[in-house]
Structures are given as structure tokens and as C-alpha cells.
PANUBA-812174 format. One line per field, with one value per residue (C-alpha): residue in three letters; y, x, z. Coordinates in steps of 0.1 Angstrom, whole numbers, m for minus. Layout:
type	ALA  ...;
yy	Y  ...;
xx	X  ...;
zz	Z  ...;
//
This chain:
type	MET  PRO  PRO  ASP  LEU  ASN  THR  LEU  ALA  ASN  GLN  ASP  PHE  CYS  TYR  LEU  THR  THR  VAL  GLY  ARG  VAL  THR  GLY  ARG  LEU  HIS  GLU  ILE  GLU  ILE  TRP  PHE  ALA  ILE  GLN  GLY  GLU  THR  LEU  TYR  MET  LEU  SER  GLY  GLY  ARG  ASP  ARG  SER  ASP  TRP  VAL  LYS  ASN  LEU  ARG  ARG  ASN  PRO  GLU  VAL  THR  VAL  ARG  ILE  ASN  ASN  GLU  HIS  PHE  GLU  GLY  ARG  ALA  ARG  GLY  ILE  GLU  SER  GLU  ALA  GLU  ASP  GLU  LEU  ALA  ARG  GLY  LEU  LEU  VAL  GLU  LYS  TYR  ASP  ARG  VAL  PRO  GLY  THR  LEU  THR  HIS  TRP  ARG  ARG  THR  ALA  LEU  PRO  VAL  ALA  VAL  ASP  LEU  ILE  VAL;
yy	334  299  267  251  220  206  210  198  160  143  144  110  121  146  153  145  161  154  159  130  115  112  132  165  165  170  139  139  112  104  91  84  107  116  147  151  188  200  166  144  107  81  43  33  m3  m8  4  16  6  29  59  83  73  72  106  118  103  122  158  157  192  186  202  186  196  183  202  228  240  238  234  233  207  187  151  127  90  85  72  67  37  61  83  49  39  72  72  39  38  75  61  31  44  69  40  4  13  m30  m36  m55  m55  m31  m55  m66  m33  m14  m42  m36  m2  21  50  84  118  155  183  209  245  265;
xx	250  233  264  270  255  281  306  288  279  314  306  295  264  236  215  180  153  115  89  73  43  28  46  55  91  119  138  175  191  228  219  236  231  233  227  215  207  187  174  191  186  183  184  158  169  143  116  87  87  118  108  119  100  67  76  77  45  30  48  70  87  126  157  182  224  254  286  267  246  213  184  146  131  103  105  86  87  97  72  91  112  144  147  144  173  193  188  198  228  244  240  258  287  290  292  301  341  341  322  295  288  254  238  215  207  207  177  156  157  135  147  131  135  138  135  155  148  178;
zz	m491  m488  m484  m521  m509  m538  m511  m481  m502  m492  m454  m435  m420  m419  m392  m400  m373  m376  m352  m332  m341  m303  m285  m309  m290  m319  m325  m344  m358  m373  m410  m436  m470  m503  m525  m564  m569  m537  m522  m501  m499  m475  m473  m445  m435  m412  m440  m427  m393  m385  m363  m384  m413  m389  m379  m415  m429  m399  m409  m438  m426  m410  m409  m422  m402  m423  m413  m389  m419  m415  m441  m435  m458  m466  m466  m491  m506  m535  m566  m600  m609  m618  m588  m565  m581  m585  m544  m538  m567  m552  m515  m521  m545  m516  m487  m504  m495  m496  m527  m523  m486  m492  m521  m494  m480  m516  m526  m494  m476  m483  m498  m488  m501  m485  m512  m494  m491  m504;
//
């Protein structure tokens, strides 16, 4: 039986594994995340200059680890304004422990979605 994503949503980090666009090797990063339904959201402070975002654009197939649970997924850019706002809102709500400290990040980071296969 697959784990309930809602029970994993309160974890501080997830571990995103991408395939290197140049080397073809696996690359794992620790990153903040939020979950809505079966979609995991992240914000890239480096926008599309971040290596992990460049990797996703080349190969959107990823794995995600949250608290020793592993998921396959497919990354995608966020196209709609509503989903963009949802992603930003979920992440800032989860991590803005000192209100206002993530205002710039919320406004300027690039939102990325991973549709999980559960």
C-alpha cells in the first residue's frame, strides 16, 4: 500500500534526484517542498540557472525521497497563473517561520511541479 502523501507533507525536506543533462549521472539535492494532492511543488531561487532545473528540462523523469519513502515522478513547468500562485503560497506558508523573510523568494523564484506516481 503506498504511503499517504499527507503524512509526509510536514517533513522539512525532500530529496530530488535528476539525471544530469551532460553526464547522464544521477544527481540528488535536498530541497524545500510542498504537496497538494499528488503534486509536489518546489521553488528554484536560481530560477532556470539552477542545475537541477536544467536537468529537469532535459529529462523530466525524476525520483523523490521523503522520509525514506520513494516516488517516481515527472517534472514540469507551471503554466497557469493559478497554479503558480498555489505553489508559491504553499511553500511560503510552510517555511516562512519569521513572517516576511521569504517575500523576495516568493516573488522571484521559479516554481516547479512534479506529478508523483503513487
